[in-house]
C-alpha positions as CSV (number, residue, x, y, z in Angstrom):
1,X,-10.7,15.6,25.0
2,X,-7.9,15.2,22.6
3,X,-8.3,16.5,19.0
4,X,-8.5,13.2,17.2
5,X,-9.0,14.8,13.8
6,X,-5.8,16.8,14.0
7,X,-3.3,14.8,16.1
8,X,0.1,16.3,16.9
9,X,2.8,14.4,14.9
10,X,5.4,12.3,16.7
11,X,3.5,12.3,20.0
12,X,2.6,9.4,22.2
13,X,-1.0,8.4,22.1
14,X,-3.3,8.9,25.1
15,X,-5.4,6.0,26.1
16,X,-8.5,7.7,24.7
17,X,-6.8,8.1,21.3
18,X,-5.7,4.5,21.3
19,X,-9.2,3.4,22.2
20,X,-10.6,5.3,19.3
21,X,-8.0,3.8,16.9
22,X,-8.7,0.3,18.2
23,X,-12.4,0.8,17.6
24,X,-11.7,2.0,14.1
25,X,-9.6,-1.1,13.4
26,X,-12.2,-3.5,14.9
27,X,-14.1,-3.9,11.7
28,X,-12.6,-6.0,8.8
29,X,-14.1,-3.6,6.2
30,X,-12.2,-0.6,7.7
31,X,-9.0,-2.6,7.8
32,X,-9.5,-3.4,4.1
33,X,-10.3,0.2,3.3
34,X,-7.1,1.3,5.1
35,X,-5.0,-1.2,3.2
36,X,-6.5,-0.1,-0.1
37,X,-5.9,3.6,0.6
38,X,-2.3,2.9,1.7
39,X,-1.6,0.7,-1.2
40,X,-2.9,3.3,-3.8
41,X,-1.3,6.3,-2.0
42,X,-4.8,7.7,-1.8
43,X,-8.2,7.3,-3.5
44,X,-11.8,8.4,-3.6
45,X,-14.9,6.8,-2.2
46,X,-15.9,5.8,-5.7
47,X,-12.6,3.9,-6.1
48,X,-13.3,2.0,-2.9
49,X,-16.9,1.2,-4.0
50,X,-15.4,-0.6,-7.1
51,X,-13.2,-2.7,-4.8
52,X,-15.6,-3.4,-2.0
53,X,-19.1,-4.7,-2.7
54,X,-20.9,-2.4,-0.3
55,X,-23.2,0.6,-0.7
56,X,-21.5,4.0,-1.1
57,X,-23.2,5.2,2.1
58,X,-21.7,2.3,4.0
59,X,-18.2,2.9,2.7
60,X,-18.6,6.6,3.5
61,X,-19.5,5.7,7.1
62,X,-16.5,3.5,7.5
63,X,-14.3,6.4,6.0
64,X,-15.8,8.7,8.6
65,X,-14.8,6.3,11.5
66,X,-11.2,6.0,10.1
67,X,-11.0,9.8,9.6
68,X,-12.2,10.5,13.2
69,X,-9.5,8.1,14.5
70,X,-6.9,10.1,12.6
71,X,-5.9,7.1,10.5
72,X,-6.8,8.8,7.2
73,X,-7.2,12.3,5.9
74,X,-9.7,13.7,3.5
75,X,-8.9,16.5,1.0
76,X,-11.8,18.1,-0.9
77,X,-11.3,17.9,-4.7
78,X,-14.2,19.6,-6.3
79,X,-17.3,17.6,-5.4
80,X,-15.3,14.6,-4.3
81,X,-13.0,13.9,-1.4
82,X,-9.6,12.3,-1.8
83,X,-8.4,10.1,1.0
84,X,-4.9,9.3,2.1
85,X,-3.5,7.2,4.9
86,X,-1.7,8.7,8.0
87,X,1.0,6.1,8.6
88,X,2.5,7.9,11.6
89,X,-0.8,7.5,13.4
90,X,-0.8,3.7,12.9
91,X,2.9,3.6,14.0
92,X,2.0,5.5,17.2
93,X,-0.8,3.0,17.9
94,X,1.7,0.1,17.4
95,X,4.0,1.8,20.0
96,X,1.1,2.3,22.4
97,X,0.1,-1.4,22.1
98,X,3.7,-2.5,22.6
99,X,4.0,-0.4,25.7
100,X,0.7,-1.8,27.0
101,X,1.9,-5.4,26.4
102,X,4.9,-4.7,28.6
103,X,2.9,-3.2,31.4
104,X,3.6,-4.8,34.8
105,X,0.7,-6.7,36.2
106,X,-0.7,-8.0,32.9
107,X,-0.2,-11.7,32.9
108,X,1.3,-13.3,29.8
109,X,-1.0,-15.6,27.9
110,X,-0.1,-19.3,28.6
111,X,-1.9,-21.7,26.2
112,X,-3.3,-24.7,28.1
113,X,-1.4,-27.9,28.0
114,X,-2.9,-31.1,26.6
115,X,-3.5,-32.4,30.2
116,X,-5.5,-29.3,31.1
117,X,-7.6,-29.6,27.9
118,X,-8.8,-33.0,28.9
119,X,-10.3,-31.8,32.2
């Protein structure tokens, strides 16, 4: 099993790692948290609680999922933990998704025509 908490930099993602990242990004609150952390160049859970109207325990759980996917890092600061984004991890996921989109055998999406919609 790959070490998702300490991924090697500048390395292509395995399918297991990409699946973990996709799962982490599958919730709109986690996407919002990731954007807030990236925009502020780091923050604490309390900062996120002021921005997002959810319980601290809920935000902590979302932070855990993002951390386990390697999308953020937490650094202890006394009794709190400061979180920062790991942009290289998101870029690696983008590269993985682009390679998947170009895989042979995956048909391109074709929107239905108006005539097909009427059937």
